[in-house]
PDB file of N, CA, C and O in Angstrom:
ATOM      1  N   UNK A   1     -17.248   4.743  14.015  1.00  0.00           N
ATOM      2  CA  UNK A   1     -17.302   5.428  15.049  1.00  0.00           C
ATOM      3  C   UNK A   1     -16.286   6.249  15.409  1.00  0.00           C
ATOM      4  O   UNK A   1     -16.658   7.305  15.921  1.00  0.00           O
ATOM      5  N   UNK A   2     -14.736   6.037  15.265  1.00  0.00           N
ATOM      6  CA  UNK A   2     -13.702   6.903  15.243  1.00  0.00           C
ATOM      7  C   UNK A   2     -13.721   8.008  14.358  1.00  0.00           C
ATOM      8  O   UNK A   2     -13.095   9.029  14.644  1.00  0.00           O
ATOM      9  N   UNK A   3     -14.336   7.915  13.375  1.00  0.00           N
ATOM     10  CA  UNK A   3     -14.347   9.118  12.294  1.00  0.00           C
ATOM     11  C   UNK A   3     -15.341  10.171  12.734  1.00  0.00           C
ATOM     12  O   UNK A   3     -15.046  11.365  12.685  1.00  0.00           O
ATOM     13  N   UNK A   4     -16.719   9.668  13.238  1.00  0.00           N
ATOM     14  CA  UNK A   4     -17.739  10.741  13.686  1.00  0.00           C
ATOM     15  C   UNK A   4     -17.384  11.117  14.571  1.00  0.00           C
ATOM     16  O   UNK A   4     -17.770  12.272  14.746  1.00  0.00           O
ATOM     17  N   UNK A   5     -16.432  10.526  15.781  1.00  0.00           N
ATOM     18  CA  UNK A   5     -15.778  11.372  17.108  1.00  0.00           C
ATOM     19  C   UNK A   5     -14.979  12.315  16.780  1.00  0.00           C
ATOM     20  O   UNK A   5     -15.042  13.452  17.248  1.00  0.00           O
ATOM     21  N   UNK A   6     -14.130  11.913  15.920  1.00  0.00           N
ATOM     22  CA  UNK A   6     -12.962  12.793  15.431  1.00  0.00           C
ATOM     23  C   UNK A   6     -13.754  14.135  14.800  1.00  0.00           C
ATOM     24  O   UNK A   6     -13.561  15.263  15.251  1.00  0.00           O
ATOM     25  N   UNK A   7     -14.657  13.852  13.708  1.00  0.00           N
ATOM     26  CA  UNK A   7     -15.361  14.841  12.922  1.00  0.00           C
ATOM     27  C   UNK A   7     -16.116  15.907  14.248  1.00  0.00           C
ATOM     28  O   UNK A   7     -16.099  17.123  14.443  1.00  0.00           O
ATOM     29  N   UNK A   8     -16.642  14.924  14.861  1.00  0.00           N
ATOM     30  CA  UNK A   8     -17.522  16.080  16.161  1.00  0.00           C
ATOM     31  C   UNK A   8     -16.226  17.308  16.615  1.00  0.00           C
ATOM     32  O   UNK A   8     -16.104  18.523  16.455  1.00  0.00           O
ATOM     33  N   UNK A   9     -15.351  16.156  17.285  1.00  0.00           N
ATOM     34  CA  UNK A   9     -14.442  17.363  18.031  1.00  0.00           C
ATOM     35  C   UNK A   9     -13.796  18.498  16.953  1.00  0.00           C
ATOM     36  O   UNK A   9     -13.506  19.635  17.327  1.00  0.00           O
ATOM     37  N   UNK A  10     -13.646  18.115  15.821  1.00  0.00           N
ATOM     38  CA  UNK A  10     -13.298  19.161  14.662  1.00  0.00           C
ATOM     39  C   UNK A  10     -14.112  20.371  14.613  1.00  0.00           C
ATOM     40  O   UNK A  10     -13.711  21.534  14.566  1.00  0.00           O
ATOM     41  N   UNK A  11     -15.430  19.893  14.635  1.00  0.00           N
ATOM     42  CA  UNK A  11     -16.443  20.740  14.527  1.00  0.00           C
ATOM     43  C   UNK A  11     -16.757  21.421  15.476  1.00  0.00           C
ATOM     44  O   UNK A  11     -17.365  22.461  15.226  1.00  0.00           O
ATOM     45  N   UNK A  12     -16.518  21.150  16.601  1.00  0.00           N
ATOM     46  CA  UNK A  12     -16.759  22.033  18.264  1.00  0.00           C
ATOM     47  C   UNK A  12     -15.355  22.688  18.292  1.00  0.00           C
ATOM     48  O   UNK A  12     -15.386  23.741  18.928  1.00  0.00           O
ATOM     49  N   UNK A  13     -14.576  22.493  17.974  1.00  0.00           N
ATOM     50  CA  UNK A  13     -13.087  23.221  17.834  1.00  0.00           C
ATOM     51  C   UNK A  13     -13.410  24.340  16.771  1.00  0.00           C
ATOM     52  O   UNK A  13     -13.035  25.471  17.080  1.00  0.00           O
ATOM     53  N   UNK A  14     -14.010  24.194  15.643  1.00  0.00           N
ATOM     54  CA  UNK A  14     -13.904  24.980  14.612  1.00  0.00           C
ATOM     55  C   UNK A  14     -14.987  26.324  15.324  1.00  0.00           C
ATOM     56  O   UNK A  14     -14.923  27.546  15.190  1.00  0.00           O
ATOM     57  N   UNK A  15     -16.058  25.341  16.192  1.00  0.00           N
ATOM     58  CA  UNK A  15     -17.060  26.651  16.367  1.00  0.00           C
ATOM     59  C   UNK A  15     -16.549  27.083  17.449  1.00  0.00           C
ATOM     60  O   UNK A  15     -16.750  28.295  17.527  1.00  0.00           O
ATOM     61  N   UNK A  16     -15.864  26.596  18.513  1.00  0.00           N
ATOM     62  CA  UNK A  16     -15.065  27.270  19.744  1.00  0.00           C
ATOM     63  C   UNK A  16     -14.030  28.486  19.087  1.00  0.00           C
ATOM     64  O   UNK A  16     -14.017  29.569  19.672  1.00  0.00           O
ATOM     65  N   UNK A  17     -13.237  28.314  17.971  1.00  0.00           N
ATOM     66  CA  UNK A  17     -12.272  29.327  17.510  1.00  0.00           C
ATOM     67  C   UNK A  17     -13.459  30.415  16.935  1.00  0.00           C
ATOM     68  O   UNK A  17     -13.249  31.617  17.095  1.00  0.00           O
ATOM     69  N   UNK A  18     -14.340  30.094  16.460  1.00  0.00           N
ATOM     70  CA  UNK A  18     -15.110  31.041  15.442  1.00  0.00           C
ATOM     71  C   UNK A  18     -15.587  32.095  16.449  1.00  0.00           C
ATOM     72  O   UNK A  18     -15.522  33.314  16.295  1.00  0.00           O
ATOM     73  N   UNK A  19     -16.132  31.356  17.618  1.00  0.00           N
ATOM     74  CA  UNK A  19     -16.708  32.414  18.451  1.00  0.00           C
ATOM     75  C   UNK A  19     -15.702  33.345  19.062  1.00  0.00           C
ATOM     76  O   UNK A  19     -15.936  34.536  19.263  1.00  0.00           O
ATOM     77  N   UNK A  20     -14.874  32.906  19.271  1.00  0.00           N
ATOM     78  CA  UNK A  20     -13.461  33.699  19.956  1.00  0.00           C
ATOM     79  C   UNK A  20     -13.011  34.998  19.025  1.00  0.00           C
ATOM     80  O   UNK A  20     -12.557  36.085  19.380  1.00  0.00           O
ATOM     81  N   UNK A  21     -13.348  34.409  17.512  1.00  0.00           N
ATOM     82  CA  UNK A  21     -12.728  35.500  16.664  1.00  0.00           C
ATOM     83  C   UNK A  21     -12.853  36.932  16.939  1.00  0.00           C
ATOM     84  O   UNK A  21     -13.994  37.393  16.986  1.00  0.00           O
ATOM     85  N   UNK A  22     -11.928  37.644  17.114  1.00  0.00           N
ATOM     86  CA  UNK A  22     -12.266  39.143  17.674  1.00  0.00           C
ATOM     87  C   UNK A  22     -12.020  39.528  18.923  1.00  0.00           C
ATOM     88  O   UNK A  22     -11.845  40.687  19.299  1.00  0.00           O
ATOM     89  N   UNK A  23     -11.999  38.167  19.828  1.00  0.00           N
ATOM     90  CA  UNK A  23     -11.753  38.679  21.078  1.00  0.00           C
ATOM     91  C   UNK A  23     -10.428  39.407  21.498  1.00  0.00           C
ATOM     92  O   UNK A  23      -9.329  39.125  21.019  1.00  0.00           O
ATOM     93  N   UNK A  24     -10.640  40.327  22.399  1.00  0.00           N
ATOM     94  CA  UNK A  24      -9.004  40.987  22.422  1.00  0.00           C
ATOM     95  C   UNK A  24      -8.548  40.442  23.544  1.00  0.00           C
ATOM     96  O   UNK A  24      -9.341  39.773  24.207  1.00  0.00           O
ATOM     97  N   UNK A  25      -7.135  40.609  24.016  1.00  0.00           N
ATOM     98  CA  UNK A  25      -6.234  40.179  25.419  1.00  0.00           C
ATOM     99  C   UNK A  25      -6.987  40.409  26.193  1.00  0.00           C
ATOM    100  O   UNK A  25      -7.425  39.548  26.956  1.00  0.00           O
ATOM    101  N   UNK A  26      -7.370  41.728  26.212  1.00  0.00           N
ATOM    102  CA  UNK A  26      -8.307  42.414  27.567  1.00  0.00           C
ATOM    103  C   UNK A  26      -9.243  41.637  27.718  1.00  0.00           C
ATOM    104  O   UNK A  26      -9.289  40.973  28.754  1.00  0.00           O
ATOM    105  N   UNK A  27     -10.237  41.508  26.735  1.00  0.00           N
ATOM    106  CA  UNK A  27     -11.538  40.812  27.102  1.00  0.00           C
ATOM    107  C   UNK A  27     -10.715  39.237  27.607  1.00  0.00           C
ATOM    108  O   UNK A  27     -10.748  38.958  28.806  1.00  0.00           O
ATOM    109  N   UNK A  28     -10.307  38.684  27.044  1.00  0.00           N
ATOM    110  CA  UNK A  28      -9.977  37.186  27.350  1.00  0.00           C
ATOM    111  C   UNK A  28      -9.408  37.239  28.835  1.00  0.00           C
ATOM    112  O   UNK A  28      -9.589  36.201  29.472  1.00  0.00           O
ATOM    113  N   UNK A  29      -8.886  38.059  29.357  1.00  0.00           N
ATOM    114  CA  UNK A  29      -8.354  38.163  30.695  1.00  0.00           C
ATOM    115  C   UNK A  29      -9.195  38.651  31.578  1.00  0.00           C
ATOM    116  O   UNK A  29      -8.785  38.713  32.737  1.00  0.00           O
ATOM    117  N   UNK A  30     -10.554  39.117  31.284  1.00  0.00           N
ATOM    118  CA  UNK A  30     -11.435  39.934  32.353  1.00  0.00           C
ATOM    119  C   UNK A  30     -12.112  38.687  33.058  1.00  0.00           C
ATOM    120  O   UNK A  30     -12.389  37.647  32.460  1.00  0.00           O
ATOM    121  N   UNK A  31     -12.302  38.877  34.155  1.00  0.00           N
ATOM    122  CA  UNK A  31     -13.235  37.832  35.153  1.00  0.00           C
ATOM    123  C   UNK A  31     -14.297  38.923  35.397  1.00  0.00           C
ATOM    124  O   UNK A  31     -14.178  39.874  36.168  1.00  0.00           O
ATOM    125  N   UNK A  32     -15.692  38.538  34.364  1.00  0.00           N
ATOM    126  CA  UNK A  32     -16.596  39.426  35.299  1.00  0.00           C
ATOM    127  C   UNK A  32     -17.044  39.105  36.573  1.00  0.00           C
ATOM    128  O   UNK A  32     -16.899  38.030  37.154  1.00  0.00           O
ATOM    129  N   UNK A  33     -17.585  40.086  36.959  1.00  0.00           N
ATOM    130  CA  UNK A  33     -18.403  40.139  38.563  1.00  0.00           C
ATOM    131  C   UNK A  33     -19.384  39.016  38.648  1.00  0.00           C
ATOM    132  O   UNK A  33     -20.229  38.823  37.774  1.00  0.00           O
ATOM    133  N   UNK A  34     -19.273  38.373  39.581  1.00  0.00           N
ATOM    134  CA  UNK A  34     -19.792  37.002  39.897  1.00  0.00           C
ATOM    135  C   UNK A  34     -19.217  35.551  39.620  1.00  0.00           C
ATOM    136  O   UNK A  34     -19.586  34.494  40.132  1.00  0.00           O
ATOM    137  N   UNK A  35     -18.297  35.748  38.754  1.00  0.00           N
ATOM    138  CA  UNK A  35     -17.465  34.697  37.848  1.00  0.00           C
ATOM    139  C   UNK A  35     -16.128  34.536  38.598  1.00  0.00           C
ATOM    140  O   UNK A  35     -15.560  35.508  39.095  1.00  0.00           O
ATOM    141  N   UNK A  36     -15.654  33.310  38.665  1.00  0.00           N
ATOM    142  CA  UNK A  36     -14.220  32.940  39.153  1.00  0.00           C
ATOM    143  C   UNK A  36     -13.359  32.923  37.986  1.00  0.00           C
ATOM    144  O   UNK A  36     -12.156  32.939  38.246  1.00  0.00           O
ATOM    145  N   UNK A  37     -13.747  32.889  36.531  1.00  0.00           N
ATOM    146  CA  UNK A  37     -12.855  32.552  35.581  1.00  0.00           C
ATOM    147  C   UNK A  37     -12.860  33.455  34.479  1.00  0.00           C
ATOM    148  O   UNK A  37     -13.927  33.926  34.084  1.00  0.00           O
ATOM    149  N   UNK A  38     -12.064  33.667  34.088  1.00  0.00           N
ATOM    150  CA  UNK A  38     -11.731  34.605  32.491  1.00  0.00           C
ATOM    151  C   UNK A  38     -12.139  33.353  31.118  1.00  0.00           C
ATOM    152  O   UNK A  38     -12.267  32.132  31.210  1.00  0.00           O
ATOM    153  N   UNK A  39     -12.256  34.244  29.933  1.00  0.00           N
ATOM    154  CA  UNK A  39     -12.305  33.209  28.767  1.00  0.00           C
ATOM    155  C   UNK A  39     -10.927  32.458  28.638  1.00  0.00           C
ATOM    156  O   UNK A  39     -10.925  31.242  28.452  1.00  0.00           O
ATOM    157  N   UNK A  40      -9.769  33.164  28.735  1.00  0.00           N
ATOM    158  CA  UNK A  40      -8.552  32.401  28.710  1.00  0.00           C
ATOM    159  C   UNK A  40      -8.295  31.022  29.393  1.00  0.00           C
ATOM    160  O   UNK A  40      -7.838  30.023  28.839  1.00  0.00           O
ATOM    161  N   UNK A  41      -8.674  31.152  30.704  1.00  0.00           N
ATOM    162  CA  UNK A  41      -8.748  29.874  31.534  1.00  0.00           C
ATOM    163  C   UNK A  41      -9.674  28.910  31.292  1.00  0.00           C
ATOM    164  O   UNK A  41      -9.632  27.778  31.774  1.00  0.00           O
ATOM    165  N   UNK A  42     -10.872  29.510  30.240  1.00  0.00           N
ATOM    166  CA  UNK A  42     -11.798  28.375  29.937  1.00  0.00           C
ATOM    167  C   UNK A  42     -11.635  27.810  28.899  1.00  0.00           C
ATOM    168  O   UNK A  42     -12.291  26.798  28.652  1.00  0.00           O
ATOM    169  N   UNK A  43     -10.722  28.309  28.015  1.00  0.00           N
ATOM    170  CA  UNK A  43     -10.408  27.900  26.799  1.00  0.00           C
ATOM    171  C   UNK A  43      -9.187  26.738  27.054  1.00  0.00           C
ATOM    172  O   UNK A  43      -9.080  25.712  26.383  1.00  0.00           O
ATOM    173  N   UNK A  44      -8.173  27.186  28.325  1.00  0.00           N
ATOM    174  CA  UNK A  44      -7.337  26.450  28.633  1.00  0.00           C
ATOM    175  C   UNK A  44      -8.034  24.769  29.439  1.00  0.00           C
ATOM    176  O   UNK A  44      -7.457  23.686  29.341  1.00  0.00           O
ATOM    177  N   UNK A  45      -9.389  25.010  30.200  1.00  0.00           N
ATOM    178  CA  UNK A  45      -9.862  24.230  30.588  1.00  0.00           C
ATOM    179  C   UNK A  45     -10.528  23.058  29.588  1.00  0.00           C
ATOM    180  O   UNK A  45     -10.591  21.840  29.749  1.00  0.00           O
ATOM    181  N   UNK A  46     -11.047  23.999  28.378  1.00  0.00           N
ATOM    182  CA  UNK A  46     -11.726  23.045  27.384  1.00  0.00           C
ATOM    183  C   UNK A  46     -10.533  22.301  26.797  1.00  0.00           C
ATOM    184  O   UNK A  46     -10.868  21.183  26.405  1.00  0.00           O
ATOM    185  N   UNK A  47      -9.300  22.566  26.625  1.00  0.00           N
ATOM    186  CA  UNK A  47      -8.413  21.949  25.801  1.00  0.00           C
ATOM    187  C   UNK A  47      -8.099  20.790  26.696  1.00  0.00           C
ATOM    188  O   UNK A  47      -7.979  19.628  26.308  1.00  0.00           O
ATOM    189  N   UNK A  48      -7.954  21.286  28.146  1.00  0.00           N
ATOM    190  CA  UNK A  48      -7.789  20.020  28.889  1.00  0.00           C
ATOM    191  C   UNK A  48      -8.755  18.892  29.147  1.00  0.00           C
ATOM    192  O   UNK A  48      -8.363  17.870  29.711  1.00  0.00           O
ATOM    193  N   UNK A  49      -9.624  18.994  28.874  1.00  0.00           N
ATOM    194  CA  UNK A  49     -10.832  17.746  29.046  1.00  0.00           C
ATOM    195  C   UNK A  49     -10.855  17.927  27.746  1.00  0.00           C
ATOM    196  O   UNK A  49     -10.536  16.743  27.648  1.00  0.00           O
ATOM    197  N   UNK A  50     -10.919  18.237  26.769  1.00  0.00           N
ATOM    198  CA  UNK A  50     -10.750  17.175  25.269  1.00  0.00           C
ATOM    199  C   UNK A  50      -9.494  16.437  25.369  1.00  0.00           C
ATOM    200  O   UNK A  50      -9.556  15.240  25.090  1.00  0.00           O
ATOM    201  N   UNK A  51      -8.100  17.039  25.795  1.00  0.00           N
ATOM    202  CA  UNK A  51      -7.122  16.368  25.471  1.00  0.00           C
ATOM    203  C   UNK A  51      -7.284  15.056  26.351  1.00  0.00           C
ATOM    204  O   UNK A  51      -7.109  13.962  25.813  1.00  0.00           O
ATOM    205  N   UNK A  52      -7.657  15.159  27.859  1.00  0.00           N
ATOM    206  CA  UNK A  52      -7.723  13.867  28.405  1.00  0.00           C
ATOM    207  C   UNK A  52      -8.577  12.846  27.993  1.00  0.00           C
ATOM    208  O   UNK A  52      -8.453  11.631  28.149  1.00  0.00           O
ATOM    209  N   UNK A  53      -9.835  13.758  27.213  1.00  0.00           N
ATOM    210  CA  UNK A  53     -10.724  12.618  26.871  1.00  0.00           C
ATOM    211  C   UNK A  53     -10.259  11.755  25.399  1.00  0.00           C
ATOM    212  O   UNK A  53     -10.635  10.633  25.062  1.00  0.00           O
ATOM    213  N   UNK A  54      -9.338  12.668  24.681  1.00  0.00           N
ATOM    214  CA  UNK A  54      -9.221  11.865  23.670  1.00  0.00           C
ATOM    215  C   UNK A  54      -7.778  10.778  23.992  1.00  0.00           C
ATOM    216  O   UNK A  54      -7.627   9.650  23.523  1.00  0.00           O
ATOM    217  N   UNK A  55      -6.895  11.462  24.856  1.00  0.00           N
ATOM    218  CA  UNK A  55      -5.879  10.359  25.418  1.00  0.00           C
ATOM    219  C   UNK A  55      -6.297   9.285  25.860  1.00  0.00           C
ATOM    220  O   UNK A  55      -5.706   8.259  25.524  1.00  0.00           O
ATOM    221  N   UNK A  56      -7.450   9.213  26.755  1.00  0.00           N
ATOM    222  CA  UNK A  56      -7.807   8.181  27.311  1.00  0.00           C
ATOM    223  C   UNK A  56      -8.670   7.215  26.755  1.00  0.00           C
ATOM    224  O   UNK A  56      -8.974   6.135  27.264  1.00  0.00           O
ATOM    225  N   UNK A  57      -9.040   7.672  25.689  1.00  0.00           N
ATOM    226  CA  UNK A  57      -9.460   7.128  24.222  1.00  0.00           C
ATOM    227  C   UNK A  57      -8.911   6.153  23.528  1.00  0.00           C
ATOM    228  O   UNK A  57      -9.484   5.245  22.925  1.00  0.00           O
ATOM    229  N   UNK A  58      -7.613   6.399  23.643  1.00  0.00           N
ATOM    230  CA  UNK A  58      -6.328   5.943  23.163  1.00  0.00           C
ATOM    231  C   UNK A  58      -5.433   5.015  24.056  1.00  0.00           C
ATOM    232  O   UNK A  58      -4.539   4.216  23.776  1.00  0.00           O
ATOM    233  N   UNK A  59      -6.080   5.471  25.392  1.00  0.00           N
ATOM    234  CA  UNK A  59      -5.050   4.646  26.058  1.00  0.00           C
ATOM    235  C   UNK A  59      -3.936   4.956  26.732  1.00  0.00           C
ATOM    236  O   UNK A  59      -3.184   4.175  27.316  1.00  0.00           O
ATOM    237  N   UNK A  60      -3.843   6.223  26.625  1.00  0.00           N
ATOM    238  CA  UNK A  60      -2.291   6.884  27.049  1.00  0.00           C
ATOM    239  C   UNK A  60      -2.632   8.082  28.199  1.00  0.00           C
ATOM    240  O   UNK A  60      -3.708   8.680  28.226  1.00  0.00           O
ATOM    241  N   UNK A  61      -1.700   8.281  28.989  1.00  0.00           N
ATOM    242  CA  UNK A  61      -1.466   9.505  29.784  1.00  0.00           C
ATOM    243  C   UNK A  61      -1.670  10.745  28.968  1.00  0.00           C
ATOM    244  O   UNK A  61      -1.408  10.760  27.765  1.00  0.00           O
ATOM    245  N   UNK A  62      -2.160  11.840  29.648  1.00  0.00           N
ATOM    246  CA  UNK A  62      -2.414  13.166  28.665  1.00  0.00           C
ATOM    247  C   UNK A  62      -1.163  13.435  28.369  1.00  0.00           C
ATOM    248  O   UNK A  62      -0.120  13.132  28.948  1.00  0.00           O
ATOM    249  N   UNK A  63      -1.470  14.338  26.926  1.00  0.00           N
ATOM    250  CA  UNK A  63      -0.169  14.766  26.327  1.00  0.00           C
ATOM    251  C   UNK A  63       0.364  16.139  26.457  1.00  0.00           C
ATOM    252  O   UNK A  63       0.957  16.715  25.544  1.00  0.00           O
ATOM    253  N   UNK A  64       0.035  16.853  28.113  1.00  0.00           N
ATOM    254  CA  UNK A  64       0.454  18.164  28.324  1.00  0.00           C
ATOM    255  C   UNK A  64       1.454  18.141  29.323  1.00  0.00           C
ATOM    256  O   UNK A  64       1.754  17.077  29.864  1.00  0.00           O
ATOM    257  N   UNK A  65       2.166  19.530  29.711  1.00  0.00           N
ATOM    258  CA  UNK A  65       3.275  19.467  30.551  1.00  0.00           C
ATOM    259  C   UNK A  65       2.263  19.344  31.902  1.00  0.00           C
ATOM    260  O   UNK A  65       1.060  19.547  32.062  1.00  0.00           O
ATOM    261  N   UNK A  66       3.254  18.951  32.705  1.00  0.00           N
ATOM    262  CA  UNK A  66       2.828  18.565  33.930  1.00  0.00           C
ATOM    263  C   UNK A  66       1.893  20.073  34.738  1.00  0.00           C
ATOM    264  O   UNK A  66       0.906  20.036  35.473  1.00  0.00           O
ATOM    265  N   UNK A  67       2.794  21.454  34.167  1.00  0.00           N
ATOM    266  CA  UNK A  67       2.379  22.615  34.679  1.00  0.00           C
ATOM    267  C   UNK A  67       0.919  22.778  34.142  1.00  0.00           C
ATOM    268  O   UNK A  67      -0.021  23.014  34.902  1.00  0.00           O
ATOM    269  N   UNK A  68       0.746  22.601  32.433  1.00  0.00           N
ATOM    270  CA  UNK A  68      -0.520  22.973  31.976  1.00  0.00           C
ATOM    271  C   UNK A  68      -1.269  21.956  32.589  1.00  0.00           C
ATOM    272  O   UNK A  68      -2.358  22.452  32.875  1.00  0.00           O
ATOM    273  N   UNK A  69      -1.227  20.820  32.919  1.00  0.00           N
ATOM    274  CA  UNK A  69      -2.315  19.868  33.432  1.00  0.00           C
ATOM    275  C   UNK A  69      -2.738  20.589  34.684  1.00  0.00           C
ATOM    276  O   UNK A  69      -3.868  21.043  34.863  1.00  0.00           O
ATOM    277  N   UNK A  70      -1.627  20.662  35.631  1.00  0.00           N
ATOM    278  CA  UNK A  70      -2.189  21.661  37.263  1.00  0.00           C
ATOM    279  C   UNK A  70      -2.749  22.991  36.889  1.00  0.00           C
ATOM    280  O   UNK A  70      -3.349  23.555  37.804  1.00  0.00           O
ATOM    281  N   UNK A  71      -2.687  23.628  35.729  1.00  0.00           N
ATOM    282  CA  UNK A  71      -3.113  25.263  35.714  1.00  0.00           C
ATOM    283  C   UNK A  71      -4.597  25.133  35.241  1.00  0.00           C
ATOM    284  O   UNK A  71      -5.396  25.979  35.642  1.00  0.00           O
ATOM    285  N   UNK A  72      -5.066  24.018  34.322  1.00  0.00           N
ATOM    286  CA  UNK A  72      -6.401  24.054  34.205  1.00  0.00           C
ATOM    287  C   UNK A  72      -7.143  22.910  34.658  1.00  0.00           C
ATOM    288  O   UNK A  72      -8.193  22.748  34.036  1.00  0.00           O
ATOM    289  N   UNK A  73      -7.005  22.426  35.178  1.00  0.00           N
ATOM    290  CA  UNK A  73      -7.618  20.975  35.659  1.00  0.00           C
ATOM    291  C   UNK A  73      -8.687  21.708  36.649  1.00  0.00           C
ATOM    292  O   UNK A  73      -8.620  22.886  37.001  1.00  0.00           O
ATOM    293  N   UNK A  74      -9.791  20.665  37.062  1.00  0.00           N
ATOM    294  CA  UNK A  74     -10.824  20.852  37.913  1.00  0.00           C
ATOM    295  C   UNK A  74     -10.661  21.585  39.045  1.00  0.00           C
ATOM    296  O   UNK A  74      -9.623  21.328  39.656  1.00  0.00           O
ATOM    297  N   UNK A  75     -11.373  22.426  39.519  1.00  0.00           N
ATOM    298  CA  UNK A  75     -11.265  23.219  40.667  1.00  0.00           C
ATOM    299  C   UNK A  75     -10.087  24.240  40.680  1.00  0.00           C
ATOM    300  O   UNK A  75      -9.694  24.814  41.695  1.00  0.00           O
ATOM    301  N   UNK A  76      -9.602  24.387  39.501  1.00  0.00           N
ATOM    302  CA  UNK A  76      -8.672  25.464  39.337  1.00  0.00           C
ATOM    303  C   UNK A  76      -9.474  26.767  38.753  1.00  0.00           C
ATOM    304  O   UNK A  76     -10.504  26.729  38.080  1.00  0.00           O
ATOM    305  N   UNK A  77      -8.685  28.038  39.211  1.00  0.00           N
ATOM    306  CA  UNK A  77      -9.276  29.344  38.549  1.00  0.00           C
ATOM    307  C   UNK A  77      -7.951  30.399  38.239  1.00  0.00           C
ATOM    308  O   UNK A  77      -6.914  30.301  38.895  1.00  0.00           O
ATOM    309  N   UNK A  78      -8.099  31.247  37.335  1.00  0.00           N
ATOM    310  CA  UNK A  78      -7.002  32.370  37.304  1.00  0.00           C
ATOM    311  C   UNK A  78      -6.478  32.676  38.345  1.00  0.00           C
ATOM    312  O   UNK A  78      -5.283  32.966  38.310  1.00  0.00           O
ATOM    313  N   UNK A  79      -7.156  32.710  39.538  1.00  0.00           N
ATOM    314  CA  UNK A  79      -6.621  33.333  40.433  1.00  0.00           C
ATOM    315  C   UNK A  79      -5.380  32.229  41.377  1.00  0.00           C
ATOM    316  O   UNK A  79      -4.579  32.505  42.270  1.00  0.00           O
ATOM    317  N   UNK A  80      -5.601  31.357  40.901  1.00  0.00           N
ATOM    318  CA  UNK A  80      -4.697  30.313  41.581  1.00  0.00           C
ATOM    319  C   UNK A  80      -3.359  30.118  40.819  1.00  0.00           C
ATOM    320  O   UNK A  80      -2.523  29.315  41.235  1.00  0.00           O
TER     321      UNK A  80
END
């Protein structure tokens, strides 16, 4: 089970990075009309969510700095 879980996370990480290949800094920071977040924030949120899931799986507190944790937790946005 453990190997399958980590294989899946590795696959999803690779797919996410591949989808972003060629994304410029300008595009990563743009907030489209009608949305509250940009690509850069969404990547931070994905990282935080996966980090929380994996650390809870091994029974430990998240491995992020408190600042990063506060920046990307649920109900936050780049404007915060």
